[in-house]
C-alpha positions in Angstrom: -0.3 -51.7 24.9 3.0 -49.7 25.0 2.7 -49.1 21.2 -0.8 -47.7 21.5 0.4 -45.4 24.3 3.4 -44.2 22.3 1.2 -43.5 19.2 -1.3 -41.5 21.3 1.7 -39.5 22.8 3.0 -38.8 19.3 -0.4 -37.7 18.1 -0.8 -35.4 21.1 2.6 -33.8 20.3 1.6 -33.5 16.6 -1.7 -31.8 17.6 0.2 -29.4 19.9 2.5 -28.4 17.0 -0.5 -28.0 14.7 -2.3 -25.8 17.2 0.9 -23.6 17.5 1.2 -23.3 13.8 -2.5 -22.4 13.4 -3.0 -20.1 16.4 0.3 -18.7 17.6 1.1 -15.1 16.7 4.8 -15.7 16.6 6.4 -14.4 13.4 7.7 -17.7 12.1 4.2 -19.3 12.4 2.6 -16.2 10.8 5.1 -16.6 8.0 4.2 -20.2 7.4 0.5 -19.3 7.3 1.3 -16.4 5.0 2.9 -18.8 2.6 -0.3 -20.9 2.5 -2.5 -17.8 2.0 -0.2 -16.5 -0.7 -0.2 -19.9 -2.5 -4.0 -20.1 -2.3 -4.4 -16.6 -3.7 -2.0 -17.3 -6.5 -4.0 -20.4 -7.6 -7.2 -18.3 -7.5 -5.4 -15.6 -9.6 -4.0 -18.0 -12.2 -7.1 -20.2 -12.5 -9.6 -17.3 -12.8 -7.3 -15.4 -15.2 -7.0 -18.6 -17.4 -10.7 -19.3 -17.2 -11.7 -15.8 -18.2 -9.2 -15.9 -21.1 -9.8 -19.4 -22.4 -13.5 -20.0 -21.6 -15.0 -16.5 -21.5 -12.9 -14.9 -24.2 -11.7 -11.8 -22.3 -8.5 -10.1 -23.5 -5.2 -11.3 -21.8 -4.7 -8.1 -20.0 -8.2 -8.0 -18.6 -8.2 -11.7 -17.7 -4.9 -11.1 -15.9 -6.1 -8.0 -14.1 -9.4 -9.6 -12.9 -7.5 -12.7 -11.7 -4.9 -10.5 -9.9 -7.6 -8.5 -8.1 -9.6 -11.7 -7.1 -6.3 -13.2 -5.8 -5.6 -10.1 -3.8 -9.1 -10.2 -2.3 -8.7 -13.8 -1.4 -5.3 -13.2 0.1 -6.6 -10.2 2.1 -9.5 -12.2 3.6 -7.4 -15.2 4.5 -4.7 -13.1 6.0 -7.3 -11.2 8.1 -8.9 -14.3 9.6 -6.2 -17.0 9.4 -2.7 -15.6 8.9 -2.6 -12.6 11.2 -5.7 -13.1 13.4 -6.6 -9.4 12.9 -10.1 -9.5 14.3 -9.4 -6.4 16.5 -8.3 -4.4 13.4 -11.1 -2.5 11.6 -11.7 -4.2 8.2 -12.1 -0.8 6.4 -8.6 0.2 7.6 -7.3 -3.2 6.5 -8.7 -2.8 3.0 -7.0 0.6 2.5 -3.7 -0.4 4.0 -3.7 -3.7 2.0 -4.4 -1.8 -1.2 -1.5 0.6 -0.4 0.9 -2.4 0.1 -0.5 -4.2 -2.9 0.1 -1.1 -5.2 3.6 -0.9 -3.8 4.2 -4.6 -4.4 2.9 -4.3 -8.0 5.3 -1.4 -8.6 8.3 -3.1 -6.9 7.7 -6.3 -8.9 7.2 -4.5 -12.2 10.1 -2.1 -12.0 12.4 -4.5 -10.0 11.9 -7.2 -12.6 12.7 -4.7 -15.4 15.9 -3.5 -13.6 17.1 -7.0 -12.8 16.3 -8.2 -16.3 18.5 -5.4 -17.7 21.3 -6.2 -15.2 21.1 -10.0 -16.0 21.0 -9.3 -19.7 24.4 -7.6 -19.5 26.1 -10.5 -17.7 28.1 -12.5 -20.2 28.3 -15.3 -17.7 24.6 -15.9 -17.9 24.6 -15.9 -21.7 27.6 -18.3 -21.7 25.5 -20.6 -19.5 22.8 -20.6 -22.2 20.3 -18.1 -20.7 18.1 -16.7 -23.4 15.7 -13.7 -23.0 13.0 -15.9 -21.5 15.3 -17.5 -19.0 16.7 -14.1 -18.1 13.2 -12.8 -17.6 12.2 -15.8 -15.5 15.3 -15.5 -13.3 14.7 -11.8 -12.8 11.0 -12.3 -12.1 11.6 -15.1 -9.6 14.3 -13.2 -7.6 12.3 -10.0 -7.5 9.1 -11.8 -6.6 10.7 -13.6 -3.7 12.4 -10.5 -2.3 9.3 -8.4 -2.6 7.2 -11.2 -1.1 9.4 -11.6 2.0 10.7 -8.0 2.6 7.8 -5.9 1.4 4.5 -7.9 1.5 5.0 -10.1 4.5 6.7 -7.4 6.7 4.3 -4.7 5.9 1.3 -7.0 6.3 2.6 -8.3 9.6 3.6 -4.9 11.1 1.1 -2.5 9.4 -1.8 -3.9 7.5 -3.2 -6.3 10.0 -2.4 -4.3 13.2 -4.2 -1.4 14.8 -2.1 1.7 13.9 -2.4 5.4 14.3 -3.1 5.5 10.5 -6.3 3.5 10.9 -8.7 6.6 11.4 -7.2 8.1 8.2 -7.6 4.8 6.3 -11.2 4.5 7.4 -11.9 8.1 6.3 -10.3 7.2 2.9 -12.5 4.1 2.7 -15.6 6.1 3.5 -14.7 8.7 0.9 -14.2 6.0 -1.8 -17.2 3.9 -0.8 -19.8 6.2 0.8 -22.6 3.6 0.3 -20.9 1.0 2.6 -22.4 0.4 6.0 -20.9 2.7 8.7 -20.4 0.1 11.6 -16.9 -0.9 12.4 
């Protein structure tokens, strides 16, 4: 009887922790949900890009671009509903703010990887360890990707994209200018 009671008590605590992770707006829980969202979007990006290249026959650049956009859309939607609980933030503003952060992320990843690759390439220590061009690129890409993910994407999404801001009316005006055929409610 005691074992059943202890098991129920542990399950209750586990449910309580699960509810906190899923529903709390504390930054550490939002960060964990953000990691899940990002991973899901990455799988959509990679799978769709591969499928379009391997099975549809699209060019590598186009397959990659379509996969990246689809992954971005998936990430934006999951973050809106699940990660940041942004139901009070107008979705048109979110789309524009997300696109701004996404373009910044693309730029930081591209140019940051190039800069770090050049820096790593000049380190004799890495070449002495056996790093070739591909290893140097992979190391630069991984470091930059993690830094941009934590210090650009997450912070801006948490503090700007999925929050009501003074910029929202301008973002909505930009959305309406770009997509005049879209419905005009919230």
